[in-house]
N, C-alpha and C positions, 0 to 999 in steps of 0.2 A: 786277763783269766777265761776256756772259756769251757764249764764247768757238765758235762756230761753222767748219762744215768746207765747205772748197768745192776741189772734188778733180776733176783730167782724171785719165788713165789709161789705162794701154794693158795692164798685166799684169792678166789674166784671174781670179786664182788674189787679189788684192792685191782687186779688186772684188768677187766673191765675200763678201770680209775685214771692204769696208764698208756690206752692206746688210740690216738686222734689216726685220725681220716688222710695227718702229715706221714703217715707213717705204712708199716706195710708187715703184715702178721703168714710167716714161713708155717708151716705144720705136718711131720713126722707124720703117718697110722703103722702100727702092726698087719702081723697078714691076713687076719681081724677087722681089715680095715678098721678098728679102734684108735682113736687120737693118741699118742704116746710122747710126744715134744710140741710146745707151742714155742714160738716166739716169736715177740713183736721188737721191729728192726727200726729208724726211725736215725735222722741228726745228729739226735743227742738223746738219742735214748737205745741200752739194746731191757727189752727184756724179758727173762726165760720163767717160765709157766709147767711150773712142777705139780699142782694142784691132782684131783679128780676132772675129768673133762667130758659136765655130761647135759642132758640137755641144753633147756637155753643155750646157756657157750658152744656147746659143741657144733649147735645150729648155725651161733657166727661166725664161732671158729670159717667151715669150710663155704658158708656164706660172703665169708670180706678173706679169709686166705689163701696162702697159694700153699699143694698140697709140694711136697718137694721128695728129692729119695734123701736127701739128708740135709743135718743143722749141724754146724761145727761154733759151737759162740767162745770165741777166745779172749777176753777179760783184761786181760793184759792187755794187748793192741787196740781192744776197745772194738769189731771187727768180728761181724758174724758172714761167716762163708755156707752158701746154697747149692746142694749138685741137685739139677729137678732133671728123668728120666723120661 
């Protein structure tokens, strides 16, 4: 049996602890270039961050993450679909 973590979190420290170098962070911004959606994906984890993205967390996400146009998370099927323009 294979286990998978699918999480929606608001705590920035929990988000940081949930990501590692074996996965990828994707993020979307609004018209003012503020980060509005963050999703981490690895073979065994999908973590969606729903909290405020400010300060050090924003710097971390922008430095190691990938900006995309859209992110779709299907928790039932267990996949993340991204589009980058």
